[in-house]
N, C-alpha and C positions, 0 to 999 in steps of 0.2 A: 556442831554441825552433822545434821545427816546424807553419810556416807552419798557422793552424785550414785555411784554404782548399786547403790542398799536395794534388795527387793521385797524387806519385808518390813512390813508391817511394821510402826511403830507407836508406842501409847508412851503418856505420862500421869502422874498423880492429876493433873484437874481434867483431863479424856475418861481417869477409871473415871472420874463424880463423876461426869455425863450420863456415862454409859452406865451405871449399876449404883446409880439411882443415892449415889454415898457422897458425905461433904470431902471435901480436898482431904481432914485429917483423917481419917480413916481410909481412906484407899494409902494414905503414906504409911499406917502402923499396920497394911497388908505388909508393903515391902518389908517388917520388920518380925515377922512370921516364918515359920521352916518352913521351905521347899520352896515359898515367893524368886518364881524368876532371877538371871541377875541383869545386872545395871550392865543394857550397852555400854552404852558410851554419855557423855555428859557437853550438852546446848545452851549455848549465850551465855552474856556476861554471869548471870548467878547461877551457873551450875547443873540445870534442869537437871534429872536423873531423866533417862529416857531407854524401856522399854520392850520387849517384843510381844506386839497388841494378843499374838495366840497365844505365845506358852505362858500368858498375864491373866486368858480366856480363860484356856485350859486349868488351870488352879485355879480361877476363881467358880467355877463349876465346883471343884470339891473341895475346896473349904470353904467358899462360900453363898452355898445355894441362892440360898433366897437374892441375892442383890445377883447374880448371873440368873434366875428367871426372871427377875426386874428388865433387862437387856433385853429380852425374848418376847416382851410382848407384841402385839402383830403383829409378829411369826406365825406362819401354818406350819401346829400340832410341831412346838418347840422343844415337847417332852415324848415324843415317839410315841405316840401314847393308838394302842391296836386302831386300824380301821373297824368300819361299820358300820351300819342305820343308823341316822342322827334317833331315830323309833326306838331303837335296842332296848330292851327291858334290862338289867343291872342292879343286883340286890345289895344290900349296902358292906354285906361283908367283899366283893366283885368290885364296890369304888376302894373304900379299902384299903385293898392287892396295887388294885391298879394303883391307887396314888403312893403306896409306897412305892412299886418299881417304877412310875415317872422319877422320887424322888430321892434314887437311890440310898434306901431306908426299909425298915420291917414295914409291913402294910399295915396303915391305921389300923386302931382295934374299933369297934363297932361301938365298943359307948363309949368315946371319942366323939364317931360320925352323929349315936347321938346328942350329944351334947351342942352340936356345933345346929342339929336344926329346931331346939329352943329358943323362942322370938327372941330369948334376949342376948342372944349371937349373932342367927342368922345367916352363918355362913352356909350351909347348905339349905337348899331350895327342900320343903318339901317331897315328900312323894310324889311322880306321876299316875302309879298307877299303886288301888288300896285292892288288899278282897273284900267280896264283895257288893264292888264300885260299875258291877252291869254293864263294861264295858269287856273285851274279845281281844284276847287269847286273855281269860280266867286267871287270876295270879293269888296265892294262896299266904304271900307277904308281901308289904312297901317291895315298891320300884320302882325304878328312875330310868327314865330313857337315858338313854347315851351323850346324848345333847347336853343335858342337864347336870352327867354327872363331870361332863368331859369340865364342861363350863366353876365347879366346884373344881378339880383338878389345877388347870390354868389363872386359879385367880390370881391377883396378885398380891404379892409377901411381903410383908417388914423383914425390912433388916435386920438384925440383931447388930447392935453394936458394941465391942470389946469390952469388954475398960480399960480404963489403963492400967489399972493392975497384972490384967493377963499381956495384954500387951506386952508390956514392960520385960515382962518375963519370958517372951515368944521365944528371944534367943540371949535367956543368961544360962549359959553352960562354964563349967571352967575352963579356962586357955585347956587348945590342944585338945578337946573333945571336941566327939563326931556326933551327931546326932543320933545315928544308931547307939553308941555307949550312953547317949544321955538317959536312952529311952531304957536302956539295960538289955535281957534278954527274951522280954519275952515276944515273939514272936509268932506269929499264927498259926494254927494248923494249916493248910490248905491239901488241897487233891493237886500235885502236881507231878508229871511222867514218871516214870520210873528212869532211870540210868546211874553210872555212877559218876562219883563225888568230881572226875578230875575227865568229863567229856568238856568237851570246850564248843562254849556256847557266843554267838555271834552279840552284838546289840538290836539287831533289828531282831534276832530268835529269843531273844530275853525279851523284847517289848511284847512277840504275840504270846508267850506263855504269860506276862505279867495280864496284859488286859484280861485272858482268859477266865484265870486263874482268882483274880478279886470281882469278875464279876460284870464288868463293863462295855462287854459284851464289842467292842474293838481292842484291839491292838497299841499297846503303851506307844507316843507315837519319838521317829528317834529324839528330837529335840526335847519332847518333853526326859527322856532318861536321861539327855547328856546337861539338862538342869538339873535331876538329882545328881547326875555325876560332880558336876559343878559344888553342891549341897552336901557332898559326901553319904549322901542317904545308900547311894551306888559304889561300892570300892572300885577302885582303879583298875583297866584289866590286868587278868595274871599273867596274860603272852601278848604282848607285838611284836611287828613286825623285825628283823633282824635283831630279837636279845639271846639268836646263840641256842636258842635252846631246841630240842624236837620235840613233836615235826614245826617243820618251821610254817608259819601263819601270813595271809602277807594282808590281814587286818583286825586290831584290835579281842582279843578273846576271851572271856570271863569261863572262869570253874564253873564248872554247873554248880558246888557246894558253896560257892561266892556267891550266883547270883535266888538260885534258893534261898538267902540267907535274905536277898536285896526286895525279892515279891515276899515275901515271909512276912515283912515290914512291917510293927502295928500302925492304922487306921484303919477309915472308915473304908468297907467292898460293894462294890454292885452289886445291883439286887440279885440277877442271878446265881452268887457267889452265898449271901444268905442263904437262900431257901430255894437251892433249884429242883427245876419240873415242882413245884409245888404250882406254879400257875397255872399249868395243864393239867392237871390234878383236880385243878376245883372250877377246869372251864366248861364241865358235863361228860354227860356221857361220851363217849366213841361215836361214829359213826358206822353202820350196819350196811350203808347203800353203796357205798363205793366199789364199784371193780376193779378188781387189783390182780397181777398173773399169780397163778400157780407154782407153786417153790416151795422147796422145806424151810421152816423157822429157820435154820441154821447156817441155809447160805450167806454170803458175804458179798455185800453190798457199799459201794462207792459212797460217797459223799454224789457223786456227778449222778452217778444208779439211780439214787432216790432220788435227787431233785426229778430227771425223769418219767418216772415214774409217778413221781406228787403233783406233776405239770396236768400231766394229763387226766390221773385219776380222777383231781378234783376242778375239770374243767377251765381251764387256762388257755387252753393250744398251745400249751409253748410249756417250756422247763421250768420248775423256779431254778434262780441260779446257783453257783455256788457260796456265791456270798453271800445270799437272801437265806441256804439253809446254815451256814456259821453264827444267821446271828439266832435265827429259830434253836437251833442251841446255844451258843451264852446265855439266850433267855429260857435256857433248860425246855424248853417245848418236844427239843427230839434229846435225844440221851444220850453223853458222852459216845466214842465210840468202842464196841464190845473186841475189837482186836485191832491191835495198834504196835507197829513193827520193834524187834528185838522184845514185843511181850511174853518171851521165851517158851510157845503154843506151838501148833504144828496143825497146819499146817504155814508157816511163815509167811506175815503180808509186808509188800515193801507200802501200805500209807494204810491209814486210819481207816476201818472198815465196819461195818455194822447187819448183825442177824437179821438174818429179812423180818424176821417177828418184830424186833427191837422198830426197825422203818415206819414196819405196815402200820406197827400203834400209831408215830406218830403221823404220816398220812392221813391217817385218819382220826385224827381231835380235831375237838366239836368245830366249825365255822362254817358258812356261805362258801357255795359251792362259787367255779367262775360261770361263766353263762354257756359253754360244750358242753351240758351232761351226757 
């Protein structure tokens, strides 16, 4: 029975099957895969297993993207594709990059996209513009309207079903062995902030580092991290309140070394971690028509200061929010901070800062301007 005071949204295998377009057996097999959320409680005489709906949804997106995308059909821009005019022209290469970023994987190769154009497959529509087609502006290679490209990227996708053998192997580990031990020592080489191994980090801080380092564009939620804890993918806290050690802590905390072992766990990375700044470099030449405040290239600017300059220079009439700036950074459009607290350089900074030259390269990125030009 569902607790009367519960604020969580709940799901079960039947609901999962409906939401993600799979059969109930496939949904039940997911629960045997590594990292799947634990059962909250059982209900009814048959002992129906009840799960946290949001945690399951996050897990499905990371591990069964096709099924997750199926659940998003009809929603406006669920893949968070860049905004733009429906008749903006995109190259085949750019379509592949956008598809890769939307699906959290490498760019789709041009050769693959060309095969999708064949009459036998007809997955991608023919180009909207061709060289010498007499239309304006002239193009030097086949190009597609943004609306055509996005219809292709957001198309319904078949969900691959795991084989019985694969499903059976998902949880086969020697007794007492953790998922980390089963995976071996093949930790990923990720860019992580420097610091002492014994620095203490909270669960929230680990989530922020994990989301950025693994290229997801947002922090890993506390709920997801607690699930990783229950699955032993994240080790138990090194320090807890009242453990008698110094300095005392008022919440569970992890040594940096422990946290980084977790963050570098094997597994798929988001687009920003796989190819940082590649998207920005492929979009085209930087804008030369923006009016920007004069100053030295090595002047240090905060994220908030960059947002104010960006909003004004690009004609939006208001500052670009810090949240949006972080999204740009995670997506590789804004480079990582040139200076960070404790980086050993002079003069010391108390928050991440960017050189003016770095900030202005971001502000001058290609793209449309707002109305206040």
